[in-house]
N, C-alpha and C positions, 0 to 999 in steps of 0.2 A: 504494500500500500504506500501511496505517496506520502502520507503523513509520517509513517514510520521511517521512510527514506530521508525526509527532512530532519527528523530527530537524530537519526544516525549520522548524517552529514554534519549536523550541528556539533555533536560530540567530537567527531573527528577534527573539525575546525578549531574547537576549544583546545584539544590536545596538541594540535599543530601551532597553536597560538596565532592563528590567522584572524587578525582583528576584523577585517572587512567581511569575510565569510561568516564568522561567528556572530557579529552584531546583526548582519542582514538576516541570517537564519533564526536568530533569537527573536527578532521582531516578527518574522514570518510565523514562527511557532506561536507567538503571543496572539497574533491575529487569528490563527486557526483555532486556538483555544477560546478566544472571545466569541467566535461564531458558534462553537460547540456549546458554550455556556448560554449564549442568547437563544439558541435553538433547543436547548436542553437535550443535547445528544451526547452519548458516551463516546462515539467514534464518528468522524466525518468521512464520508466516502470520497473517492478520488475526484469526482466531479465537483464536490463542495470545496475541496482543497484547491483545485484548479481555479475555481471562481475567486477564491481568496488571493491566490497568486496573481491572477490577471488584474484584480482590483489594485493590488499593491504596485504592479508594474505601471498601470495607468496613472496612479498618483505620482509615482516617481517621474514619469514622462512629463507630466504637468509641471513638476518641480524643476526638471531640467530646463524646460522652456522658460520658466520664470527666472531661474538663475542665469541663463544665457542673456536674457533681456537686461538683467541687472548687472551684467559684467562680472559675475562670480563663476569663472570657468573652473575653479578648484572644486566648488560644491557641485557643479554640473557633472564633472568627471566622476566624483564619488557616487552620485546618483546613477550615472551610466553604468558604472561597475556593478552596482547592486541590481540594475535591470538585467544585465547580461547573466548574472548569477541566477536570478529568479527564472529567467527564460529556460534554463536548464531543467526546470521542473514541469514545464508545459509539454504537451504532446507536440510532435512535429507539425508545423503548419502546412496547410495545403498549398499547392502551387496555383498560380493564377489561371492556368489552363483548366485544371480540375474544378476550380470554383466556377469558371465560365460554363463548363458543361452542366454543372448542377443548376446554375442560374437559368440556362436555356430550358432544361427539363422543368424547372419550377414555373417559368413563364408559360410553358405549354400546359402544365397541370392547372394553373390558376386561370387560364384563358385570358391572360392579360393582354391589353391592347394599347395602353398608354401609361404614362408616369403616374396617373391617378390610381393605378392598381399596385403601386409599389408596396404598400402595407401587406397585401395578400402574398405577394411574391417573396418579400423579406421573411415572412413567417415560415414559409415553406423552406426557403434557403437556410434560415437559421436552424431549423430542425435537422437538416441534412448535414450541415457543417459542424454542428455541435461542439463549438469551442476550438475547432482546428483552424480557424481563420479569423483575422482581425475584422471586427464588426464594421468599422469605418471603411475599410477596403472593400468589403462585400457590398456595403450600401452604395459606394461610389460605382462599383461595377454593375449593380442592378440598375441604378439610375441611368447609367450610360447605355445599357442594353435596351431599357424601356424607352429611352429618348429616340433610339434609332428605329423604333417600330413605326 
């Protein structure tokens, strides 16, 4: 399970005195624990842990953008290192060609004819990619395909 892997990697990072890995994984473990407490769960399944990891990555990407605007390259680099570390706990992302195939299938399934049908198409696509593709990227590709109809 992904949660166990994160815990194991955290222990290894502590033993190796790897400050960046240990602090990042410690925070990640705390966020997973918080979700478990809030949801009153004993164990969080892999999809739940992936959702926590994605949320943390998104927060850090927002921070990177703010730090770069503020001229704090040092803090932006720290956040980028944390993002790369966390991406190692996500399933491999789908390629653009694979996403496009799913989008075309979903447009056909939904009987979409214009950008107005984007919500229906996105729901179908989201179910099929299930966390293996960036939501903004998928949304942009769907909008592009529907605009071309």
